[in-house]
Each structure stands twice: as C-alpha cells, then as structure tokens.
Backbone atoms as SQL, in Angstrom:
CREATE TABLE atoms (id INTEGER PRIMARY KEY, chain TEXT, resi INTEGER, resn TEXT, atom TEXT, x REAL, y REAL, z REAL);
INSERT INTO atoms VALUES
  (1, 'A', 1, 'MET', 'N', -7.038, -1.115, -28.508),
  (2, 'A', 1, 'MET', 'CA', -7.876, -0.727, -27.393),
  (3, 'A', 1, 'MET', 'C', -7.153, -1.115, -26.119),
  (4, 'A', 2, 'LYS', 'N', -7.290, -0.304, -25.089),
  (5, 'A', 2, 'LYS', 'CA', -6.623, -0.520, -23.819),
  (6, 'A', 2, 'LYS', 'C', -7.643, -0.355, -22.712),
  (7, 'A', 3, 'THR', 'N', -7.608, -1.234, -21.713),
  (8, 'A', 3, 'THR', 'CA', -8.505, -1.141, -20.567),
  (9, 'A', 3, 'THR', 'C', -7.712, -0.635, -19.377),
  (10, 'A', 4, 'ILE', 'N', -8.214, 0.415, -18.742),
  (11, 'A', 4, 'ILE', 'CA', -7.578, 0.987, -17.561),
  (12, 'A', 4, 'ILE', 'C', -8.590, 0.955, -16.431),
  (13, 'A', 5, 'GLU', 'N', -8.219, 0.330, -15.334),
  (14, 'A', 5, 'GLU', 'CA', -9.087, 0.323, -14.163),
  (15, 'A', 5, 'GLU', 'C', -8.417, 1.160, -13.089),
  (16, 'A', 6, 'THR', 'N', -9.102, 2.190, -12.616),
  (17, 'A', 6, 'THR', 'CA', -8.524, 3.105, -11.640),
  (18, 'A', 6, 'THR', 'C', -9.620, 3.669, -10.760),
  (19, 'A', 7, 'THR', 'N', -9.234, 4.379, -9.722),
  (20, 'A', 7, 'THR', 'CA', -10.176, 5.073, -8.853),
  (21, 'A', 7, 'THR', 'C', -10.075, 6.555, -9.160),
  (22, 'A', 8, 'VAL', 'N', -11.204, 7.229, -9.250),
  (23, 'A', 8, 'VAL', 'CA', -11.229, 8.655, -9.561),
  (24, 'A', 8, 'VAL', 'C', -11.845, 9.423, -8.405),
  (25, 'A', 9, 'THR', 'N', -11.613, 10.727, -8.402),
  (26, 'A', 9, 'THR', 'CA', -12.209, 11.616, -7.417),
  (27, 'A', 9, 'THR', 'C', -13.158, 12.559, -8.136),
  (28, 'A', 10, 'VAL', 'N', -14.391, 12.632, -7.656),
  (29, 'A', 10, 'VAL', 'CA', -15.389, 13.543, -8.223),
  (30, 'A', 10, 'VAL', 'C', -15.644, 14.634, -7.196),
  (31, 'A', 11, 'THR', 'N', -15.516, 15.887, -7.618),
  (32, 'A', 11, 'THR', 'CA', -15.730, 17.019, -6.715),
  (33, 'A', 11, 'THR', 'C', -17.202, 17.390, -6.667),
  (34, 'A', 12, 'ASP', 'N', -17.552, 18.318, -5.766),
  (35, 'A', 12, 'ASP', 'CA', -18.948, 18.753, -5.616),
  (36, 'A', 12, 'ASP', 'C', -19.509, 19.380, -6.894),
  (37, 'A', 13, 'ASP', 'N', -18.642, 19.991, -7.690),
  (38, 'A', 13, 'ASP', 'CA', -19.130, 20.624, -8.919),
  (39, 'A', 13, 'ASP', 'C', -19.112, 19.674, -10.110),
  (40, 'A', 14, 'GLY', 'N', -18.910, 18.368, -9.864),
  (41, 'A', 14, 'GLY', 'CA', -19.019, 17.367, -10.926),
  (42, 'A', 14, 'GLY', 'C', -17.759, 17.152, -11.743),
  (43, 'A', 15, 'LYS', 'N', -16.641, 17.704, -11.311),
  (44, 'A', 15, 'LYS', 'CA', -15.396, 17.496, -12.042),
  (45, 'A', 15, 'LYS', 'C', -14.720, 16.239, -11.530),
  (46, 'A', 16, 'MET', 'N', -14.086, 15.527, -12.456),
  (47, 'A', 16, 'MET', 'CA', -13.468, 14.259, -12.125),
  (48, 'A', 16, 'MET', 'C', -11.973, 14.328, -12.427),
  (49, 'A', 17, 'THR', 'N', -11.170, 13.812, -11.515),
  (50, 'A', 17, 'THR', 'CA', -9.730, 13.749, -11.696),
  (51, 'A', 17, 'THR', 'C', -9.352, 12.298, -11.955),
  (52, 'A', 18, 'VAL', 'N', -8.627, 12.068, -13.052),
  (53, 'A', 18, 'VAL', 'CA', -8.224, 10.715, -13.439),
  (54, 'A', 18, 'VAL', 'C', -6.738, 10.727, -13.737),
  (55, 'A', 19, 'GLN', 'N', -6.023, 9.723, -13.235),
  (56, 'A', 19, 'GLN', 'CA', -4.605, 9.554, -13.558),
  (57, 'A', 19, 'GLN', 'C', -4.491, 8.403, -14.550),
  (58, 'A', 20, 'VAL', 'N', -3.924, 8.676, -15.729),
  (59, 'A', 20, 'VAL', 'CA', -3.764, 7.634, -16.746),
  (60, 'A', 20, 'VAL', 'C', -2.285, 7.263, -16.853),
  (61, 'A', 21, 'PRO', 'N', -1.985, 6.072, -17.366),
  (62, 'A', 21, 'PRO', 'CA', -0.585, 5.669, -17.538),
  (63, 'A', 21, 'PRO', 'C', 0.164, 6.598, -18.494),
  (64, 'A', 22, 'ALA', 'N', 1.475, 6.625, -18.359),
  (65, 'A', 22, 'ALA', 'CA', 2.310, 7.527, -19.156),
  (66, 'A', 22, 'ALA', 'C', 2.310, 7.174, -20.637),
  (67, 'A', 23, 'ASP', 'N', 1.951, 5.934, -20.984),
  (68, 'A', 23, 'ASP', 'CA', 2.001, 5.553, -22.396),
  (69, 'A', 23, 'ASP', 'C', 0.760, 5.983, -23.180),
  (70, 'A', 24, 'ILE', 'N', -0.173, 6.679, -22.553),
  (71, 'A', 24, 'ILE', 'CA', -1.338, 7.224, -23.266),
  (72, 'A', 24, 'ILE', 'C', -0.928, 8.572, -23.848),
  (73, 'A', 25, 'PRO', 'N', -0.978, 8.723, -25.175),
  (74, 'A', 25, 'PRO', 'CA', -0.537, 9.986, -25.773),
  (75, 'A', 25, 'PRO', 'C', -1.525, 11.113, -25.503),
  (76, 'A', 26, 'PRO', 'N', -1.036, 12.352, -25.448),
  (77, 'A', 26, 'PRO', 'CA', -1.936, 13.494, -25.254),
  (78, 'A', 26, 'PRO', 'C', -2.890, 13.635, -26.438),
  (79, 'A', 27, 'GLY', 'N', -4.029, 14.207, -26.199),
  (80, 'A', 27, 'GLY', 'CA', -5.009, 14.413, -27.258),
  (81, 'A', 27, 'GLY', 'C', -6.372, 13.901, -26.840),
  (82, 'A', 28, 'GLU', 'N', -7.325, 13.942, -27.768),
  (83, 'A', 28, 'GLU', 'CA', -8.679, 13.483, -27.483),
  (84, 'A', 28, 'GLU', 'C', -8.770, 11.972, -27.637),
  (85, 'A', 29, 'HIS', 'N', -9.484, 11.342, -26.721),
  (86, 'A', 29, 'HIS', 'CA', -9.659, 9.898, -26.738),
  (87, 'A', 29, 'HIS', 'C', -11.124, 9.585, -26.479),
  (88, 'A', 30, 'HIS', 'N', -11.603, 8.517, -27.056),
  (89, 'A', 30, 'HIS', 'CA', -12.951, 8.020, -26.773),
  (90, 'A', 30, 'HIS', 'C', -12.853, 7.198, -25.497),
  (91, 'A', 31, 'VAL', 'N', -13.655, 7.554, -24.493),
  (92, 'A', 31, 'VAL', 'CA', -13.590, 6.908, -23.181),
  (93, 'A', 31, 'VAL', 'C', -14.978, 6.416, -22.807),
  (94, 'A', 32, 'VAL', 'N', -15.051, 5.201, -22.269),
  (95, 'A', 32, 'VAL', 'CA', -16.301, 4.641, -21.753),
  (96, 'A', 32, 'VAL', 'C', -16.125, 4.479, -20.251),
  (97, 'A', 33, 'MET', 'N', -17.063, 5.030, -19.469),
  (98, 'A', 33, 'MET', 'CA', -16.983, 4.930, -18.009),
  (99, 'A', 33, 'MET', 'C', -18.120, 4.075, -17.487),
  (100, 'A', 34, 'VAL', 'N', -17.818, 3.293, -16.468),
  (101, 'A', 34, 'VAL', 'CA', -18.825, 2.534, -15.742),
  (102, 'A', 34, 'VAL', 'C', -18.764, 3.011, -14.303),
  (103, 'A', 35, 'ILE', 'N', -19.859, 3.550, -13.797),
  (104, 'A', 35, 'ILE', 'CA', -19.908, 4.052, -12.431),
  (105, 'A', 35, 'ILE', 'C', -20.618, 3.026, -11.566),
  (106, 'A', 36, 'GLU', 'N', -19.930, 2.490, -10.568),
  (107, 'A', 36, 'GLU', 'CA', -20.561, 1.566, -9.642),
  (108, 'A', 36, 'GLU', 'C', -21.472, 2.355, -8.711),
  (109, 'A', 37, 'GLU', 'N', -22.547, 1.728, -8.280),
  (110, 'A', 37, 'GLU', 'CA', -23.541, 2.417, -7.456),
  (111, 'A', 37, 'GLU', 'C', -23.033, 2.741, -6.053),
  (112, 'A', 38, 'GLN', 'N', -22.128, 1.952, -5.519),
  (113, 'A', 38, 'GLN', 'CA', -21.650, 2.230, -4.173),
  (114, 'A', 38, 'GLN', 'C', -20.300, 2.941, -4.229),
  (115, 'A', 39, 'LEU', 'N', -20.085, 3.846, -3.273),
  (116, 'A', 39, 'LEU', 'CA', -18.840, 4.588, -3.214),
  (117, 'A', 39, 'LEU', 'C', -17.726, 3.696, -2.700),
  (118, 'A', 40, 'VAL', 'N', -16.516, 3.993, -3.127),
  (119, 'A', 40, 'VAL', 'CA', -15.349, 3.261, -2.661),
  (120, 'A', 40, 'VAL', 'C', -15.019, 3.766, -1.259),
  (121, 'A', 41, 'THR', 'N', -14.915, 2.868, -0.302),
  (122, 'A', 41, 'THR', 'CA', -14.569, 3.249, 1.063),
  (123, 'A', 41, 'THR', 'C', -13.295, 2.527, 1.465),
  (124, 'A', 42, 'LYS', 'N', -12.532, 3.188, 2.294),
  (125, 'A', 42, 'LYS', 'CA', -11.322, 2.558, 2.802),
  (126, 'A', 42, 'LYS', 'C', -11.733, 1.630, 3.935),
  (127, 'A', 43, 'GLN', 'N', -11.385, 0.370, 3.792),
  (128, 'A', 43, 'GLN', 'CA', -11.720, -0.602, 4.817),
  (129, 'A', 43, 'GLN', 'C', -10.536, -0.756, 5.758),
  (130, 'A', 44, 'GLU', 'N', -10.824, -0.668, 7.056),
  (131, 'A', 44, 'GLU', 'CA', -9.766, -0.844, 8.035),
  (132, 'A', 44, 'GLU', 'C', -9.521, -2.326, 8.259),
  (133, 'A', 45, 'ARG', 'N', -8.269, -2.668, 8.363),
  (134, 'A', 45, 'ARG', 'CA', -7.914, -4.052, 8.644),
  (135, 'A', 45, 'ARG', 'C', -8.185, -4.348, 10.114),
  (136, 'A', 46, 'PRO', 'N', -8.647, -5.540, 10.404),
  (137, 'A', 46, 'PRO', 'CA', -8.813, -5.887, 11.819),
  (138, 'A', 46, 'PRO', 'C', -7.451, -6.038, 12.485),
  (139, 'A', 47, 'SER', 'N', -7.393, -5.742, 13.759),
  (140, 'A', 47, 'SER', 'CA', -6.158, -5.861, 14.508),
  (141, 'A', 47, 'SER', 'C', -5.726, -7.324, 14.556),
  (142, 'A', 48, 'LEU', 'N', -4.427, -7.565, 14.461),
  (143, 'A', 48, 'LEU', 'CA', -3.925, -8.933, 14.508),
  (144, 'A', 48, 'LEU', 'C', -3.997, -9.521, 15.915),
  (145, 'A', 49, 'ASN', 'N', -4.002, -8.655, 16.929),
  (146, 'A', 49, 'ASN', 'CA', -4.135, -9.078, 18.317),
  (147, 'A', 49, 'ASN', 'C', -3.101, -10.147, 18.676),
  (148, 'A', 50, 'LEU', 'N', -1.842, -9.853, 18.378),
  (149, 'A', 50, 'LEU', 'CA', -0.764, -10.782, 18.681),
  (150, 'A', 50, 'LEU', 'C', -0.430, -10.727, 20.170),
  (151, 'A', 51, 'PRO', 'N', -0.032, -11.862, 20.751),
  (152, 'A', 51, 'PRO', 'CA', 0.314, -11.855, 22.171),
  (153, 'A', 51, 'PRO', 'C', 1.597, -11.065, 22.409),
  (154, 'A', 52, 'ALA', 'N', 1.655, -10.391, 23.540),
  (155, 'A', 52, 'ALA', 'CA', 2.838, -9.622, 23.905),
  (156, 'A', 52, 'ALA', 'C', 3.309, -10.079, 25.277),
  (157, 'A', 53, 'ARG', 'N', 4.604, -10.305, 25.407),
  (158, 'A', 53, 'ARG', 'CA', 5.174, -10.725, 26.687),
  (159, 'A', 53, 'ARG', 'C', 6.293, -9.771, 27.058),
  (160, 'A', 54, 'ASP', 'N', 6.383, -9.448, 28.319),
  (161, 'A', 54, 'ASP', 'CA', 7.425, -8.552, 28.805),
  (162, 'A', 54, 'ASP', 'C', 8.448, -9.383, 29.571),
  (163, 'A', 55, 'TYR', 'N', 9.664, -9.431, 29.065),
  (164, 'A', 55, 'TYR', 'CA', 10.733, -10.172, 29.720),
  (165, 'A', 55, 'TYR', 'C', 11.709, -9.235, 30.428),
  (166, 'A', 56, 'GLY', 'N', 11.327, -7.995, 30.588),
  (167, 'A', 56, 'GLY', 'CA', 12.185, -7.038, 31.264),
  (168, 'A', 56, 'GLY', 'C', 13.207, -6.446, 30.307),
  (169, 'A', 57, 'PRO', 'N', 14.140, -5.668, 30.853),
  (170, 'A', 57, 'PRO', 'CA', 15.148, -5.024, 29.993),
  (171, 'A', 57, 'PRO', 'C', 16.147, -6.037, 29.445),
  (172, 'A', 58, 'TRP', 'N', 16.769, -5.682, 28.325),
  (173, 'A', 58, 'TRP', 'CA', 17.795, -6.535, 27.743),
  (174, 'A', 58, 'TRP', 'C', 19.034, -6.507, 28.638),
  (175, 'A', 59, 'PRO', 'N', 19.789, -7.593, 28.646),
  (176, 'A', 59, 'PRO', 'CA', 21.020, -7.612, 29.437),
  (177, 'A', 59, 'PRO', 'C', 21.991, -6.536, 28.945),
  (178, 'A', 60, 'GLU', 'N', 22.694, -5.927, 29.870),
  (179, 'A', 60, 'GLU', 'CA', 23.653, -4.893, 29.500),
  (180, 'A', 60, 'GLU', 'C', 24.779, -5.515, 28.692),
  (181, 'A', 61, 'GLY', 'N', 25.176, -4.852, 27.628),
  (182, 'A', 61, 'GLY', 'CA', 26.249, -5.342, 26.779),
  (183, 'A', 61, 'GLY', 'C', 25.802, -6.399, 25.776),
  (184, 'A', 62, 'LEU', 'N', 24.490, -6.614, 25.638),
  (185, 'A', 62, 'LEU', 'CA', 23.988, -7.601, 24.686),
  (186, 'A', 62, 'LEU', 'C', 24.326, -7.165, 23.266),
  (187, 'A', 63, 'SER', 'N', 24.940, -8.044, 22.516),
  (188, 'A', 63, 'SER', 'CA', 25.276, -7.745, 21.131),
  (189, 'A', 63, 'SER', 'C', 24.468, -8.658, 20.223),
  (190, 'A', 64, 'LEU', 'N', 23.780, -8.072, 19.267),
  (191, 'A', 64, 'LEU', 'CA', 23.000, -8.849, 18.314),
  (192, 'A', 64, 'LEU', 'C', 23.653, -8.845, 16.929),
  (193, 'A', 65, 'ARG', 'N', 24.937, -8.536, 16.894),
  (194, 'A', 65, 'ARG', 'CA', 25.658, -8.561, 15.623),
  (195, 'A', 65, 'ARG', 'C', 25.765, -9.994, 15.137),
  (196, 'A', 66, 'ARG', 'N', 25.659, -10.176, 13.844),
  (197, 'A', 66, 'ARG', 'CA', 25.739, -11.519, 13.256),
  (198, 'A', 66, 'ARG', 'C', 27.040, -12.215, 13.646),
  (199, 'A', 67, 'GLU', 'N', 28.139, -11.476, 13.643),
  (200, 'A', 67, 'GLU', 'CA', 29.445, -12.053, 13.964),
  (201, 'A', 67, 'GLU', 'C', 29.490, -12.557, 15.403),
  (202, 'A', 68, 'ASP', 'N', 28.744, -11.897, 16.302),
  (203, 'A', 68, 'ASP', 'CA', 28.749, -12.308, 17.704),
  (204, 'A', 68, 'ASP', 'C', 27.787, -13.461, 17.973),
  (205, 'A', 69, 'MET', 'N', 26.764, -13.606, 17.162),
  (206, 'A', 69, 'MET', 'CA', 25.769, -14.658, 17.393),
  (207, 'A', 69, 'MET', 'C', 26.146, -15.976, 16.721),
  (208, 'A', 70, 'TYR', 'N', 26.929, -15.908, 15.627),
  (209, 'A', 70, 'TYR', 'CA', 27.271, -17.112, 14.873),
  (210, 'A', 70, 'TYR', 'C', 28.767, -17.313, 14.848),
  (211, 'A', 71, 'ASN', 'N', 29.187, -18.470, 14.401),
  (212, 'A', 71, 'ASN', 'CA', 30.613, -18.739, 14.305),
  (213, 'A', 71, 'ASN', 'C', 31.228, -18.040, 13.104),
  (214, 'A', 72, 'GLU', 'N', 32.479, -18.331, 12.824),
  (215, 'A', 72, 'GLU', 'CA', 33.178, -17.649, 11.729),
  (216, 'A', 72, 'GLU', 'C', 32.606, -17.963, 10.359),
  (217, 'A', 73, 'TRP', 'N', 31.752, -19.001, 10.233),
  (218, 'A', 73, 'TRP', 'CA', 31.132, -19.336, 8.948),
  (219, 'A', 73, 'TRP', 'C', 29.846, -18.542, 8.734),
  (220, 'A', 74, 'GLY', 'N', 29.389, -17.821, 9.722),
  (221, 'A', 74, 'GLY', 'CA', 28.201, -16.994, 9.564),
  (222, 'A', 74, 'GLY', 'C', 26.912, -17.766, 9.551),
  (223, 'A', 75, 'ARG', 'N', 26.888, -18.937, 10.168),
  (224, 'A', 75, 'ARG', 'CA', 25.673, -19.754, 10.187),
  (225, 'A', 75, 'ARG', 'C', 25.211, -20.009, 11.594);
C-alpha cells in the first residue's frame, strides 16, 4: 500500500485531475479519497519590509572581482 498526498483540480463538470508518481503502474487501482471541507487557497507571504538606504551611484571603475577584493590567497 502506498500513501500519496497531493492537490487536485476539480472542474465545474465534476472531473478531477490528479498527478501520480511515475512508479505507479498503469491500470485500475483502488483509491480512497478524503476531501477537506475548505478549499486550498494560495496564501500570500507578508512583505519583509527590509530597510533600504541610498548611498548614491557606485564609484566609477569599481571592481567587485574576487581577485581585486582579496589578496593572492583568495581570502
């Protein structure tokens, strides 16, 4: 016996689309469904509201290459 937990889509005409793992062989299978009373909704994450500071434009010719920022040992 194998337990698969997934989200399905039910259309207006009562048809349901289910994606099963590839290791389920084709053919007829006995399936038990549990329908939760509330619909699945996408919950939006709250904004992180991180502080932002403006320091003006970067200096001309600024190089952020690792070789330019660190010594020959790369540290």
